[in-house]
C-alpha positions in Angstrom: 94.2 -75.5 -46.3 96.3 -76.8 -49.3 98.8 -79.7 -49.2 101.7 -77.2 -49.2 100.4 -75.4 -46.2 99.8 -78.6 -44.4 103.3 -79.9 -45.1 104.7 -76.5 -44.0 102.8 -76.7 -40.7 103.9 -80.2 -40.0 107.5 -79.4 -40.7 107.5 -76.3 -38.6 105.6 -77.9 -35.7 108.7 -78.7 -33.7 109.5 -75.0 -33.8 106.1 -73.9 -32.4 107.4 -73.3 -28.8 110.3 -71.2 -30.1 107.9 -69.1 -32.3 105.6 -68.7 -29.4 108.5 -67.6 -27.2 109.5 -65.0 -29.7 106.0 -63.7 -29.9 105.8 -63.4 -26.1 109.2 -61.6 -26.0 108.0 -59.2 -28.8 104.9 -58.4 -26.8 106.9 -57.7 -23.7 109.3 -55.4 -25.6 106.4 -53.6 -27.2 104.7 -53.0 -23.8 108.0 -51.9 -22.2 108.6 -49.4 -25.0 105.0 -48.1 -24.7 105.5 -47.5 -21.0 109.0 -46.0 -21.5 107.8 -43.5 -24.1 104.4 -42.7 -22.5 104.3 -38.9 -22.3 102.3 -38.9 -19.1 104.9 -41.1 -17.4 107.7 -39.0 -18.6 106.1 -35.8 -17.3 105.5 -37.5 -13.9 109.2 -38.4 -13.8 110.1 -34.8 -14.7 108.0 -33.6 -11.7 109.6 -36.1 -9.4 113.1 -35.0 -10.6 112.2 -31.4 -9.8 110.9 -32.3 -6.4 114.1 -34.1 -5.6 116.1 -31.0 -6.7 113.9 -28.7 -4.5 114.2 -31.1 -1.5 118.0 -31.1 -1.9 118.1 -34.8 -2.6 120.0 -34.2 -5.9 122.3 -31.5 -7.1 121.8 -29.2 -10.2 124.1 -31.4 -12.4 122.2 -34.5 -11.6 118.9 -32.7 -12.3 120.2 -31.4 -15.6 121.3 -34.8 -16.8 118.1 -36.4 -15.8 116.0 -33.6 -17.3 117.9 -33.9 -20.6 117.3 -37.6 -20.8 113.6 -37.2 -20.0 113.2 -34.4 -22.5 114.9 -36.5 -25.2 112.5 -39.4 -24.4 109.5 -37.0 -24.6 110.7 -35.7 -27.9 111.2 -39.3 -29.2 107.7 -40.2 -27.9 106.2 -37.2 -29.7 108.0 -38.2 -33.0 106.8 -41.8 -32.6 103.2 -40.6 -32.1 103.4 -38.4 -35.2 104.6 -41.1 -37.5 102.1 -42.6 -40.0 
């Protein structure tokens, strides 16, 4: 470790808790996005939505809105997976 690196670490030391907090928040957001865009989870939500429609718990309009949202998420998930 060179002198410049050592000075940089000493100067930035008071900010270590903040940098650590940002890292933790970044990990939480990454995991939330992974779960939100998980194709298996989206398909399960689509199945639950259809069950609610068939059971009369929701009307056709509510089903259509929910289905559109879930299909958009599924498409986005597929696009994210296919990116290099």
